Structure formats: structure tokens, C-alpha cells
C-alpha positions, 0 to 999 in steps of 0.5 A: 315248629316255629311259624314266622309272625303273622302267617296263616295255614291253608289246605287243600284236602284231596292230595294234601290232607288225604291221599284219596286220588286213586280212591277217587279215581277208582270211584269215578271209574266204577260209576262211570262205567255202571252208565257204559262210559269207558275214559282213559284221562279219569285222573286228568278231568278230575284233578282239582276240579269241582263235581259238577264239572266232571260229571258235565264233562263225562254226561253232557252239557243236557243233565238239568241241574239236579241231574248233575248234583245227583250223579256227583252225590252218588259217585261220592257215597260210593268213594266214602264207602271204598275210602272208609276203612282205609281213610287213615292208613291214606292220610299224607305223611306228617300231616297230623303231627304237623297241623297240631304242632302249628301253634298259634298260626290260624289254619283254614280248609279250602277244597272244591270236594263235597262237604260230606267228603270234607266232613267224612274225612276230617272227622274220621282222621280227628282233625277237624277241630284243628281248622279255623275256618273251613271252604267248599267250592260250593260256598263260591260261584267260581271254583279253582282255577279262580282264586275265589275260594282262597279269597273266601278263605282269606276273608274267613281267617281275617287275614289277607291272601298275601299272608296266606301260605297255601298247601296245594297238589293240582295244578288248578288249585296252585293257579287258584292261589298263586291268583289269590296272591298267596304263597304256594307250598306244592305238595308232590302227592303225584308225580304229575308236573306242577307249575312252579311254586314257592316250595315244593315237599314230598309230604309233611316230613319233608326237612325242607318245609320247617326251615322255609316256614320258619325264614319266612319273613315276618307278615305285616 
């Protein structure tokens, strides 16, 4: 695989590296049921959002900050327990080969996911060493759909957002990447409609991906 000169690749985690959204949905449903909370829009509320936003939506805005953090951490412990035996089977098809074949291109990860989940996924899949920079949603003041996380990733990668190709699967993530000024590849892991992007792929085996990357104009 050849990537046009000067471009940097930045990846979301959930739905891009790991097809984890069904397990996140199941974990949230089980966790909320333990508090007598039922919801028919869990996936809509959680997709692309940070845990503090999700907790506040379901439990209300009156929680102390420590309570918000603990609810989010408890749900993520349940998620990791559920995901551990199925992690490798839930990698997005082709992602490991794609990362290994990226050559000299710099690679970053920018995710709203909890740091413990990022460590769990990348270390469990043996992919952590392939990323030059990892940014989570707690390292910026505003989560996606604001561009902050992609601006920070570009800064740490010593490039500009306009020289980045971002891989995203959610509307909020796409909005964040576009607001930062990056090119965006939508990974259609789930059937939900997404905003228009520079390219849409099914997964990292999609035959359209490599020719598109090769034919990008040199980033200067």
C-alpha cells in the first residue's frame, strides 16, 4: 500500500478499529437496568459521545462530578468484561493489516473512549505500538463533535489537520474531523446514515481505499 506523500492517518477507536458498538449498547442497557432505567435510544445517545455526556443524559444533571465518573467507569468495566473473550473477533476487517502496511506514514488515534478502554483494545489486539500518538476525550475540554481532539492529535503528530486523513464511523466524529479541516473517510460499520465525506468504505478490505489514498495530492 502506498499513501501519497505528506499525509498522516488518524483513527477513531470504536467502530473503526474495533466493532464494539453492539457490545457497548448491550453493556449500557444492562448497567442502566440495574438502576431501573430503561431506554429505547441507547445507541443513538451513546454513539460518538463521551461518557460524561451519556451519564448525565440518563441519570440527570444533578450528579456530583465524582458520581458521573464512577457511573462511566463502572459501565466500562462491564463492557471490558463482556468484550474480553471476543475482542480479536470484533476487530474491523482488515484494520490490522492496513496499519501494518501504512509504511512511513504517521498514525494517530483520537477517540472519545475512556483511556482504560483504549489500552484494553489496543494492547489486547497487539496494535498499540503502531500508533505514534493517542489522544482520548479527557485530554481536551470539548469532546466530539467539536474539533478539539483532532486539532490536538495533529499538533502532537507535528502536522496540520489539513494534512490528516481521519477515519470515523459516527456523525459526531465526522463533524469533528471536518470542523478541524481534515479529509474524512467514513467507515460504514453500522447502517446509520452519515454526513457526506471524502470517501465511504465498508471496512479496510474495501477495494476503493488504497487507490484513493495513493491518488491524494501530495500534502505540502
